[in-house]
C-alpha positions as CSV (number, residue, x, y, z in Angstrom):
1,M,95.4,92.0,85.4
2,S,95.7,95.8,85.9
3,D,94.4,97.4,88.8
4,E,92.8,101.0,89.2
5,I,92.6,102.2,92.6
6,L,90.0,105.2,93.2
7,I,90.4,107.0,96.8
8,N,87.4,109.2,97.7
9,V,87.8,111.7,100.2
10,T,85.6,113.8,103.0
11,P,86.2,115.2,106.3
12,Q,84.3,112.2,107.9
13,E,85.4,109.2,106.0
14,T,88.1,108.1,103.4
15,R,86.8,105.1,101.1
16,V,89.1,103.2,98.6
17,A,87.7,100.9,96.0
18,I,90.3,98.8,94.3
19,M,89.1,98.1,90.4
20,Q,90.0,95.4,88.0
21,Q,88.2,95.0,84.6
22,G,85.8,97.9,85.5
23,A,84.5,96.1,88.3
24,V,84.9,96.5,91.9
25,Q,87.0,93.8,93.8
26,E,87.7,95.7,97.6
27,L,86.2,98.7,99.8
28,H,88.3,100.0,102.1
29,I,86.2,102.4,104.7
30,E,88.3,104.4,107.6
31,R,86.3,106.8,109.5
32,G,87.7,109.8,111.6
33,S,86.1,109.0,114.4
34,H,86.4,105.1,114.2
35,R,90.1,104.5,113.1
36,G,91.2,100.8,112.6
37,M,93.5,99.5,115.3
38,V,95.0,96.6,113.9
39,S,98.6,96.8,113.7
40,D,99.0,99.4,116.4
41,I,101.0,99.1,119.1
42,Y,100.4,99.7,123.0
43,V,101.9,99.7,126.5
44,G,99.5,97.6,128.6
45,K,98.3,97.3,131.7
46,V,97.2,93.4,132.4
47,M,93.8,93.9,134.3
48,R,92.5,90.2,134.8
49,V,93.9,86.8,134.0
50,L,91.2,84.2,134.0
51,P,93.4,80.7,133.7
52,G,90.0,79.0,132.8
53,M,90.1,80.2,129.6
54,Q,94.1,80.8,129.0
55,S,93.5,84.6,128.7
56,A,93.8,87.6,130.0
57,F,92.1,90.8,129.4
58,I,94.3,94.1,128.9
59,D,94.1,97.6,129.6
60,I,95.7,99.6,125.8
61,G,93.5,103.3,127.2
62,W,90.3,102.8,125.2
63,D,86.9,102.1,126.6
64,R,86.9,98.2,126.3
65,S,89.7,96.0,127.6
66,A,91.6,93.6,124.9
67,F,91.9,90.0,124.6
68,L,95.0,88.2,124.9
69,H,95.3,84.4,124.5
70,V,98.1,82.3,125.8
71,A,99.0,81.3,122.5
72,D,99.7,85.1,121.0
73,I,102.0,85.4,123.8
74,W,105.4,85.3,121.7
75,E,107.7,84.7,124.9
76,N,105.3,82.0,125.9
77,S,105.5,79.8,122.7
78,N,109.2,80.3,121.3
79,N,111.4,79.0,123.7
80,G,111.5,75.6,122.9
81,Q,109.2,74.7,125.4
82,P,106.0,73.5,126.3
83,P,103.9,76.8,126.8
84,K,103.2,77.7,130.5
85,P,99.7,78.4,131.7
86,I,98.9,82.0,131.6
87,E,98.6,82.7,135.5
88,K,102.7,81.7,135.3
89,V,103.1,84.2,132.3
90,L,101.5,87.0,133.2
91,S,100.4,88.8,136.6
92,E,97.6,91.7,137.5
93,G,98.8,94.9,136.9
94,Q,101.9,94.2,134.7
95,T,102.8,96.1,132.1
96,L,103.8,94.4,128.3
97,L,104.2,95.2,125.2
98,V,101.2,94.5,123.2
99,Q,100.3,95.0,119.0
100,V,96.5,94.6,118.0
101,I,96.0,91.9,115.5
102,K,91.9,92.3,115.4
103,D,89.6,94.8,115.4
104,P,87.0,95.0,118.0
105,I,84.4,93.1,116.0
106,G,80.6,93.1,117.5
107,T,80.7,92.5,121.6
108,K,84.7,91.6,121.1
109,G,87.1,93.7,122.0
110,A,90.5,94.2,120.2
111,R,92.5,90.9,120.3
112,L,96.0,91.3,121.0
113,S,99.8,89.5,120.1
114,T,102.9,90.2,122.0
115,Q,105.1,89.3,118.6
116,I,105.7,92.8,117.7
117,S,105.8,93.2,113.4
118,I,106.3,96.7,111.7
119,A,105.3,96.8,108.4
120,G,107.1,98.4,105.6
121,R,106.8,98.1,101.5
122,F,108.9,95.7,100.7
123,L,109.5,94.1,104.1
124,V,107.7,93.3,107.9
125,Y,110.2,94.2,111.0
126,L,110.2,91.5,113.6
127,P,112.3,92.9,116.5
128,Q,112.3,90.2,118.3
129,E,112.6,87.4,115.8
130,S,115.9,86.6,114.1
131,H,115.2,84.3,111.7
132,I,114.4,85.9,107.3
133,G,111.2,84.5,106.1
134,V,109.6,84.8,103.1
135,S,105.7,85.7,101.9
136,Q,104.0,82.5,101.1
137,R,102.5,83.7,97.7
138,I,106.2,83.6,96.3
139,E,106.0,79.9,95.5
140,S,109.4,79.1,93.4
141,E,112.0,78.0,96.1
142,E,114.5,79.6,94.0
143,E,113.1,83.1,93.7
144,R,112.7,82.7,97.6
145,E,116.1,81.5,98.2
146,Q,117.3,84.3,96.0
147,L,115.8,87.1,98.1
148,R,116.8,85.6,101.2
149,A,120.3,86.3,99.9
150,K,119.6,89.7,98.7
151,L,118.0,90.8,101.8
152,M,121.4,89.2,104.1
153,Q,123.5,91.0,101.7
154,A,122.0,94.7,102.7
155,L,121.3,94.5,106.6
156,P,124.2,95.8,108.4
157,E,126.8,94.0,110.0
158,N,125.0,94.1,113.5
159,H,121.8,94.4,112.9
160,R,119.2,92.7,115.2
161,G,115.8,91.4,114.3
162,G,114.2,89.1,112.0
163,Y,112.3,90.1,108.9
164,I,110.0,88.9,106.8
165,I,110.3,89.7,102.8
166,R,107.0,90.4,101.3
167,T,105.4,89.6,97.8
168,F,105.8,92.8,96.8
169,A,109.6,92.1,97.1
170,E,109.4,90.1,93.8
171,N,111.2,93.0,91.9
172,A,112.8,94.7,94.4
173,S,116.7,96.2,94.2
174,D,119.5,96.6,97.0
175,I,118.7,100.0,97.2
176,D,114.9,99.6,98.1
177,F,115.9,96.7,100.7
178,R,117.9,99.2,102.2
179,A,115.4,102.2,102.6
180,D,113.0,99.5,104.0
181,I,115.8,98.8,106.6
182,D,116.3,102.2,107.6
183,Y,112.7,103.3,107.4
184,L,111.8,100.4,110.1
185,D,114.7,100.3,112.1
186,K,114.4,104.4,113.1
187,L,110.5,103.6,113.5
188,W,111.7,100.9,116.1
189,S,114.1,102.8,117.4
190,N,111.9,105.5,118.0
191,L,109.2,102.7,119.5
192,R,111.4,101.9,122.0
193,E,112.6,105.5,123.1
194,R,109.1,106.7,123.6
195,M,107.9,103.3,125.7
196,L,110.7,103.9,128.4
197,K,109.3,107.6,129.1
198,V,105.4,107.0,129.2
199,A,103.0,104.9,131.8
200,A,100.3,102.0,131.0
201,P,98.2,102.4,129.4
202,A,99.5,104.3,126.4
203,Q,99.7,104.1,122.5
204,L,103.4,103.8,121.0
205,Y,102.8,103.6,117.4
206,Q,100.1,103.8,115.4
207,D,99.5,102.6,111.4
208,L,99.3,104.7,108.3
209,N,96.2,105.8,107.6
210,I,94.6,104.2,104.8
211,S,95.4,106.8,101.9
212,L,99.3,105.9,102.9
213,R,98.4,102.1,103.5
214,V,97.1,102.5,99.5
215,L,100.4,102.9,98.4
216,R,102.7,100.2,100.9
217,D,100.1,97.4,100.3
218,F,98.4,97.9,97.5
219,V,100.2,99.9,94.9
220,S,101.7,96.9,92.6
221,E,103.3,96.5,89.2
222,N,99.6,96.2,88.0
223,T,98.1,98.9,89.1
224,T,98.1,101.7,85.9
225,R,96.2,104.5,87.9
226,I,95.3,105.7,91.5
227,L,92.9,108.2,91.6
228,V,92.6,110.8,94.2
229,D,89.5,113.4,94.7
230,S,91.1,115.4,97.2
231,R,94.1,117.8,96.7
232,E,95.4,118.0,100.2
233,T,95.2,113.9,100.1
234,Y,97.1,113.8,96.8
235,E,99.6,116.0,97.9
236,R,100.2,113.8,101.4
237,M,100.3,110.5,99.3
238,A,102.7,112.2,96.7
239,N,105.0,113.5,99.4
240,F,105.3,109.7,100.9
241,A,105.5,108.4,97.8
242,G,108.7,110.3,96.7
243,D,110.3,109.3,100.0
244,F,109.4,105.4,99.9
245,I,107.8,104.2,97.1
246,S,108.8,106.7,94.1
247,P,107.1,103.7,91.4
248,A,104.0,104.7,92.6
249,I,104.6,108.7,91.6
250,G,103.8,108.3,88.0
251,K,100.2,106.3,89.4
252,L,99.0,109.0,91.3
253,N,96.3,111.3,89.8
254,H,94.5,114.5,91.0
255,Y,90.9,113.5,89.8
256,I,88.9,117.3,89.3
257,G,85.9,116.5,87.6
258,Q,82.7,117.5,88.5
259,R,80.5,114.0,88.6
260,P,82.0,112.6,91.9
261,L,84.5,109.6,91.7
262,F,82.3,106.9,92.8
263,D,79.1,107.7,91.0
264,L,81.0,108.4,87.4
265,Y,82.8,104.5,88.0
266,G,79.3,103.0,89.5
267,I,80.8,102.3,92.5
268,E,77.9,103.9,95.3
269,E,75.5,101.7,93.4
270,E,77.8,98.5,94.2
271,I,78.1,99.5,97.7
272,E,74.2,99.5,97.9
273,R,74.3,95.8,96.0
274,A,76.9,95.1,98.7
275,L,74.7,95.0,101.3
276,S,72.0,93.0,100.0
277,R,71.0,89.5,100.8
278,R,70.7,89.0,97.2
279,V,73.1,88.5,94.6
280,D,71.8,87.9,91.2
281,L,74.2,86.1,88.7
282,K,74.0,87.0,84.8
283,S,72.9,83.1,83.8
284,G,69.5,84.3,85.9
285,G,70.9,82.1,89.4
286,Y,71.2,83.9,92.5
287,L,73.1,83.6,95.6
288,I,71.9,84.4,99.1
289,I,74.6,85.4,101.9
290,D,73.7,85.5,105.4
291,Q,75.8,87.4,107.7
292,T,75.6,86.0,111.5
293,E,77.8,86.2,114.4
294,A,79.4,82.6,114.7
295,L,79.8,81.7,110.9
296,T,78.5,83.4,107.0
297,T,76.5,81.2,104.7
298,I,76.1,81.6,100.8
299,D,73.6,79.5,99.2
300,V,73.3,78.9,95.3
301,N,69.9,78.8,93.4
302,T,69.6,78.6,89.8
303,G,66.8,81.5,89.6
304,G,65.5,81.2,86.0
305,F,68.4,79.9,84.5
306,V,67.9,77.2,82.1
307,G,70.3,77.5,79.4
308,G,72.3,74.3,79.7
309,R,71.7,71.2,77.2
310,T,70.6,68.9,80.2
311,F,69.7,69.3,84.0
312,D,72.9,68.7,85.0
313,D,74.9,71.0,82.6
314,T,72.5,73.9,84.1
315,I,73.7,73.2,87.5
316,F,77.2,72.8,86.5
317,K,77.3,76.2,84.5
318,T,75.6,78.2,87.5
319,N,77.8,76.5,90.6
320,L,81.0,77.5,87.9
321,E,79.9,81.2,87.7
322,A,78.7,80.9,91.8
323,A,82.3,80.0,92.3
324,Q,83.8,83.4,90.7
325,V,81.1,86.1,92.4
326,I,81.4,84.2,95.9
327,A,85.4,84.8,95.8
328,R,84.7,88.4,94.9
329,Q,82.0,88.8,97.2
330,L,84.2,87.5,100.4
331,R,86.8,90.4,99.0
332,L,83.8,93.2,98.1
333,R,82.1,92.8,102.2
334,N,84.9,91.8,103.7
335,L,83.5,88.8,105.3
336,G,85.7,86.4,107.5
337,G,85.6,83.7,110.1
338,I,84.1,80.4,109.1
339,I,82.2,80.7,106.0
340,I,79.8,77.8,104.2
341,C,78.7,77.7,100.9
342,D,75.8,75.6,99.4
343,F,76.6,75.4,96.0
344,I,73.6,73.1,93.9
345,D,74.2,69.4,94.7
346,M,76.2,67.5,91.5
347,D,75.9,63.9,90.5
348,N,79.0,64.5,88.3
349,A,82.2,64.1,90.3
350,E,84.0,65.8,87.6
351,H,82.1,68.9,87.5
352,R,82.4,69.2,91.7
353,D,86.0,68.9,91.4
354,T,85.9,72.0,88.7
355,V,83.5,73.8,90.2
356,L,86.4,73.7,93.8
357,E,89.4,74.3,91.3
358,E,87.8,77.2,90.3
359,F,86.8,78.4,93.4
360,K,89.9,78.2,94.8
361,R,91.7,79.8,91.7
362,M,89.6,82.7,92.2
363,L,90.1,82.7,96.2
364,A,93.8,83.2,95.1
365,L,93.0,86.2,94.5
366,D,92.4,87.6,97.6
367,R,95.3,89.1,100.1
368,T,93.5,87.7,103.4
369,R,94.5,84.2,104.4
370,I,92.2,81.8,103.6
371,T,91.6,77.6,104.2
372,V,89.4,75.9,101.7
373,N,88.1,72.5,102.4
374,G,86.7,70.2,99.6
375,F,83.1,69.0,99.3
376,S,81.6,67.7,102.4
377,Q,79.6,64.4,102.3
378,L,77.0,67.1,102.8
379,G,77.5,68.9,99.2
380,L,79.2,72.0,101.4
381,I,82.1,74.0,101.2
382,E,83.6,74.8,104.0
383,M,86.2,77.2,104.3
384,T,88.0,80.0,106.6
385,R,88.9,83.6,106.1
386,K,90.9,85.7,108.5
387,R,89.0,88.1,110.3
388,T,90.9,91.4,111.6
389,R,88.3,94.2,110.8
390,E,84.7,94.5,110.7
391,S,82.7,93.4,107.5
392,L,81.4,96.3,105.2
393,A,77.9,95.4,106.4
394,H,79.0,96.4,110.0
395,V,80.3,98.9,109.0
396,L,77.9,100.5,107.0
397,C,74.7,99.0,109.0
398,E,73.3,98.6,112.3
399,P,70.6,96.3,113.8
400,C,66.8,97.0,112.8
401,P,65.3,98.8,115.5
402,T,61.9,97.4,114.6
403,C,62.9,93.5,114.3
404,Q,66.5,93.9,116.4
405,G,68.3,92.2,113.7
406,R,66.4,89.3,113.3
407,G,65.4,90.3,110.1
408,E,61.5,89.5,110.8
409,I,59.1,91.2,112.5
410,K,55.6,89.7,114.0
411,T,52.5,89.8,112.5
412,A,49.8,92.2,113.5
413,Q,47.8,89.1,114.9
414,T,50.7,87.5,116.9
415,V,50.8,91.5,118.4
416,C,47.3,91.4,119.2
417,Y,47.1,88.1,121.2
418,D,50.2,89.0,122.7
419,I,48.2,92.2,123.9
420,L,45.0,90.4,124.7
421,R,47.1,87.9,127.5
422,E,49.0,91.0,128.7
423,I,45.8,92.4,129.4
424,V,44.4,89.3,130.9
425,R,48.3,89.2,133.3
426,E,47.3,92.8,134.3
427,A,43.4,92.4,135.3
428,R,44.3,90.0,137.6
429,Q,47.1,92.0,139.5
430,F,45.6,95.8,139.2
431,N,41.7,96.6,140.0
432,A,41.9,99.1,137.0
433,R,38.9,101.1,136.0
434,E,39.4,100.6,132.4
435,F,42.0,99.0,130.0
436,R,43.4,101.0,127.2
437,I,45.7,99.6,124.2
438,L,48.5,102.2,122.6
439,A,49.8,99.8,119.1
440,S,50.4,100.7,115.7
441,Q,47.6,100.9,112.8
442,P,47.8,97.7,111.7
443,V,47.0,96.6,114.9
444,I,44.5,98.6,115.7
445,D,42.7,97.9,112.5
446,L,42.9,94.4,113.2
447,F,41.3,94.8,116.6
448,L,38.7,97.0,115.1
449,D,37.5,94.2,112.3
450,E,39.1,90.4,112.5
451,E,39.8,90.5,116.1
452,S,37.0,92.5,117.4
453,Q,34.9,89.4,119.0
454,S,38.0,88.5,120.6
455,L,38.6,91.8,122.1
456,A,34.5,91.7,123.4
457,Q,35.0,88.4,124.6
458,L,38.2,89.2,126.9
459,S,36.4,92.6,127.7
460,D,33.4,90.6,129.4
461,F,35.8,87.9,130.8
462,I,37.9,90.6,132.7
463,G,34.2,92.8,133.7
464,K,36.3,96.1,132.8
465,P,36.0,98.0,129.0
466,V,39.0,97.9,127.0
467,S,39.5,101.2,124.7
468,L,42.0,101.5,121.6
469,Q,44.7,104.3,120.5
470,V,46.8,104.4,117.7
471,E,50.3,105.5,118.0
472,T,51.7,106.7,114.7
473,L,55.1,106.2,116.0
474,Y,55.0,102.6,116.8
475,S,56.6,99.6,114.8
476,Q,54.0,96.9,114.9
477,E,55.8,95.2,117.7
478,Q,55.1,97.9,120.1
479,Y,52.3,98.3,122.1
480,D,51.3,99.5,125.7
481,V,48.6,98.5,127.6
482,I,47.7,101.8,130.0
483,L,45.6,100.9,133.9
484,M,42.9,103.8,133.4
């Protein structure tokens, strides 16, 4: 399946869209003010050890301390012995080499590991290991063994460390492997030298920016074209490709059209749709996607689709299309963590199996690690998708200041009753001459109309006048009671 990669660059941010057959499959956004931290390496200092959580907070020089769990301490899990409690491994004030494996997400700080890995084009270098692994996406055992043998031949005799052979290495030559080994070895040597010269906390290594990671991680033999709308970025990518990824040079193009690149390909509209709660299906059905801190739920509905020969056939076709669209939406929105998919109930076991197989087939296109369970007794599909960075919505949006992220606001009538109760509380504590209500127009209108009798009754009850004042800048839930 042919891919196109579109890169839109402004001084503030770089946006990458990966296209397949004219449709956006993935979106990646990196802002100059907040670059992702995944794969960055630091010398950190242990601030607090928490035996009850078997974790520690590590200062890596950021405003918020990072989080290290006992399971992510390489020395503790690779010695062949049962893992030691974290209080036996770490102590406050200790310095250690750590790597970010998850960006800060929401209120949580970055997650760390002491197992270091540095990615190249075809290989991932593991300086603390000695074995050679192969990407799980390369399924043929014969091919896996051939790649291991090829890498062993390319390694220098006195070389230390282990490697993981990446999916891109399927067609790599001996020269490609040697170039990657030299590149990674030089990176690790420079990192070790710097580690001896700096005091914790300090950053030792920062991963490539998004435009260069595109060349390293996204370009494959299926990629037909890479369009970049910034000459400076294009030249930087061309130089990098010339040094490390020569096959990408012929695919790299500088876009000079008058119309903005993302407008030309309809990506701006796609981004807006990816922020919507509802996703319409071509058949007439639709999805409702709700993202919470703990999990994401996806509900499938038939909507106006009645195209099947029977009711069961209609449900089956809707679920089949939904399986394809959900897999794409997960990539597009970068939804991670626990995901619950509520397909429409199917009585036919064959239909359920077909939908599940199609769902797994479409999920297999994802670069991110996914675990999928079958249909539960309640007819739900439970799955997890590895979360290493914020979702698209969390990058581009923030909680609504009016509803505080609830998605709903109190009715004007509810706010009126809140105000009446507030005045009663204030009247019992303070002997004011008058009470003045400051509220939004809908609330004041309700006090002047349907709730005028309630307001009059309250005034008689407390024995004080109550006046009204519209505050045009107040949201519907905002109000103040002023004691005059």
